[in-house]
C-alpha positions in Angstrom: 0.0 0.0 0.0 2.8 2.4 0.9 4.6 1.6 -2.4 1.4 2.5 -4.3 1.0 5.7 -2.3 4.5 6.8 -3.0 4.2 5.9 -6.6 1.1 8.1 -7.0 2.8 11.0 -5.1 5.9 10.7 -7.4 3.8 10.5 -10.5 1.7 13.6 -9.4 4.9 15.5 -8.7 6.4 14.7 -12.1 3.1 15.8 -13.7 3.2 19.1 -11.8 6.8 19.8 -12.8 6.1 18.8 -16.5 3.0 21.0 -16.5 4.9 23.9 -15.0 7.7 23.6 -17.6 5.3 23.3 -20.5 3.4 26.3 -19.1 6.7 28.2 -18.9 7.5 27.3 -22.5 4.1 28.4 -23.7 4.4 31.7 -21.8 7.9 32.2 -23.3 6.6 31.5 -26.8 3.7 33.9 -26.4 6.0 36.6 -24.9 8.3 36.6 -27.9 5.8 35.7 -30.6 6.4 37.6 -33.8 10.0 38.4 -33.1 12.6 37.5 -35.8 15.5 38.1 -33.3 15.6 38.1 -29.5 18.3 40.2 -27.9 18.4 38.1 -24.7 19.5 35.2 -26.8 22.3 37.1 -28.5 25.7 37.8 -27.0 26.3 40.9 -29.1 23.0 42.7 -28.8 22.6 44.2 -25.4 19.2 45.0 -24.0 18.4 48.5 -22.7 17.6 48.2 -19.0 13.9 48.3 -18.3 12.7 47.0 -21.6 10.1 44.2 -21.3 9.1 41.9 -24.2 5.6 42.1 -25.5 5.0 39.7 -28.4 6.6 41.5 -31.5 8.2 44.4 -29.6 9.6 45.7 -26.3 8.1 48.4 -24.1 9.2 50.6 -21.2 7.1 53.1 -19.3 7.8 56.8 -20.1 9.7 58.6 -22.8 13.1 57.0 -23.2 13.7 56.9 -26.9 16.7 59.3 -26.8 18.4 57.3 -24.1 17.8 54.1 -26.1 19.2 55.8 -29.2 22.4 56.9 -27.3 22.7 53.4 -25.7 22.7 51.5 -29.0 24.9 53.9 -30.9 27.4 53.6 -28.1 27.2 49.9 -27.4 26.6 48.2 -30.8 29.9 49.4 -32.4 31.8 47.9 -29.4 30.2 44.6 -30.4 31.4 44.9 -34.0 28.2 46.4 -35.5 28.4 49.0 -38.3 25.5 51.5 -38.7 24.2 51.5 -42.3 21.2 53.8 -41.9 19.6 56.1 -39.4 16.7 58.5 -39.4 15.6 60.2 -36.2 13.7 63.1 -34.7 17.1 64.4 -33.7 17.5 65.5 -37.4 14.5 67.7 -37.1 15.5 71.2 -35.8 11.9 72.3 -35.2 11.1 71.8 -31.5 7.4 71.7 -32.3 8.0 68.6 -34.4 9.4 66.4 -31.6 7.8 63.2 -32.9 10.1 61.1 -30.7 11.7 58.2 -32.4 14.3 56.7 -34.7 14.9 54.0 -37.3 18.3 52.3 -37.8 19.9 49.4 -39.6 23.1 47.6 -38.7 25.4 45.0 -40.3 28.1 42.8 -38.9 30.6 40.3 -40.3 29.2 36.8 -39.8 25.6 38.0 -39.1 23.1 36.8 -41.7 21.2 39.7 -43.0 20.7 43.1 -41.4 19.7 44.1 -37.9 17.0 46.7 -37.7 16.3 48.7 -34.5 13.6 51.3 -34.3 12.0 53.0 -31.3 9.3 55.6 -30.8 7.4 57.2 -27.9 3.7 56.5 -27.9 2.0 59.5 -26.2 -1.3 57.8 -25.8 0.1 54.8 -23.9 3.0 56.9 -22.4 5.3 54.1 -23.4 8.5 53.8 -25.5 8.2 50.9 -27.9 11.3 49.4 -29.6 11.4 46.7 -32.3 14.4 44.5 -33.1 14.2 42.8 -36.5 16.5 40.5 -38.5 16.0 41.1 -42.2 17.6 39.8 -45.4 19.7 42.5 -47.0 17.7 44.2 -49.7 18.2 47.6 -51.3 15.9 50.4 -50.2 16.2 53.6 -52.2 15.2 57.0 -50.7 12.1 58.4 -52.3 11.4 61.2 -49.8 14.4 63.3 -49.0 12.6 66.2 -47.3 9.5 65.7 -45.2 6.8 68.2 -46.2 4.7 70.3 -43.9 1.6 68.4 -45.0 0.6 65.5 -47.3 -2.7 64.8 -49.1 -4.1 61.2 -48.9 -6.7 60.1 -51.4 -8.3 56.9 -49.9 -9.2 55.9 -53.5 -6.9 56.9 -56.3 -9.9 58.0 -58.4 -11.1 60.4 -55.7 -10.9 64.2 -56.3 -11.0 65.1 -52.6 -8.3 64.2 -50.2 -7.6 64.1 -46.5 -4.9 66.6 -45.5 -2.4 65.4 -42.9 -0.4 68.1 -41.1 0.9 66.1 -38.2 4.7 66.2 -38.7 5.3 63.3 -36.5 3.0 61.0 -38.5 4.3 62.3 -41.8 7.9 61.6 -40.7 6.9 58.0 -39.7 5.0 57.4 -43.0 8.0 58.7 -45.0 10.3 56.4 -43.0 8.1 53.4 -43.8 8.1 54.2 -47.5 11.9 54.9 -47.6 12.6 51.6 -45.8 10.4 49.6 -48.1 12.2 47.2 -50.4 12.9 48.1 -54.0 10.9 45.7 -56.2 12.2 44.9 -59.6 8.9 43.4 -60.8 5.5 44.8 -61.4 3.2 45.5 -58.5 0.6 42.7 -58.2 -3.0 43.8 -58.7 -4.7 44.0 -55.3 -8.2 45.1 -54.1 -7.4 48.7 -53.1 -5.4 51.6 -54.5 -4.9 54.9 -52.6 -2.6 57.8 -53.5 -0.4 60.0 -51.2 0.7 63.4 -52.5 4.0 64.5 -50.9 4.3 67.6 -53.0 7.4 66.6 -54.9 6.2 63.0 -55.5 2.9 61.2 -55.8 2.9 57.6 -54.4 0.3 55.1 -55.2 -0.4 52.5 -52.4 -1.6 49.1 -53.7 -2.9 46.8 -50.9 -5.3 44.2 -49.6 -6.2 42.9 -46.2 -3.4 40.8 -44.7 -1.4 41.0 -47.9 1.8 42.8 -48.9 1.8 46.6 -49.6 3.2 48.0 -52.9 4.3 51.6 -53.3 4.4 52.8 -56.9 5.7 56.1 -58.2 7.8 57.6 -61.1 10.8 56.2 -59.2 9.7 52.6 -59.5 8.0 50.1 -57.2 8.6 49.2 -53.5 7.4 46.3 -51.4 6.6 46.2 -47.7 4.9 44.0 -45.1 1.4 45.1 -44.1 2.3 46.7 -40.8 -0.7 47.9 -38.8 1.2 51.1 -37.9 1.1 52.2 -41.5 -2.7 51.9 -41.8 -3.1 53.6 -38.4 -0.9 56.5 -39.4 -2.5 57.0 -42.8 -6.1 56.1 -41.7 -6.4 53.8 -44.6 -8.6 50.7 -44.0 -7.3 47.3 -44.8 
C-alpha cells in the first residue's frame, strides 16, 4: 500500500513539474511571438535596462527613446556592428516637431542579413516601444528626402478630394516606412485597393489588400513592404 501511495505521489509531482515547464515554454513562446530576433539570446545585442518583451516588440514606461538611441549607438559598435542607416527626430530642428523616435539598420561580419532597431514614444500609452528585427539585405532607395509640412491622402486613387495630414510626427513616420520599403524589380501585383499619397514633390500610389503585402508605386519605381498595422493607423487607410 505504501509503495502504491509513494508511486502516486511521485507521478503527481512529475506531472506538476512537467505541466509547469510546459506552461513556462508556452508563456515564453507567447512573450516573444512575432520576433525575428531576441536580444536576450544574443551575446552581441545588449538589451536596454527596463525593456520588457511584448509579443513582437519591447516596451518601457515613459519617454526614453533618446536614451535608447544613445545606448545602442554607443554599445553596438563595441560589439562589431556598423551602422548603415539612421533616421531620427534628432535630425528635425523644429522643437514643435518632436515626434520622438528613430529607425536604424546595422550589419556585422558573420551576421546573416541586417539588424533593424527602431524606437518611438507612444504618447497615448505613455510608453516607449522598440522593435528588433533581422531582415535579409535588400536595397531600399530613398524616395522622400525632405519631409513636407503636409501631405494629401486620397483613400481611393480616383477620388478628387483628399484628407490633408499636417501632423509632422505622423508624416515623418510614413516617410520612413516608404523609404525603408524594399525596392521591387517586378510589377506590383493587382490587389483590391489603390490609394494615393501626394507628398508635393512626389505622388505615391499605395496598392494593398487585407493581410497581404503593400506595394508603393511612383515615377521612381516600385517598392514592397509588409502590411504593418502602424502604416494603416498613421494614414487612416482601412485594410
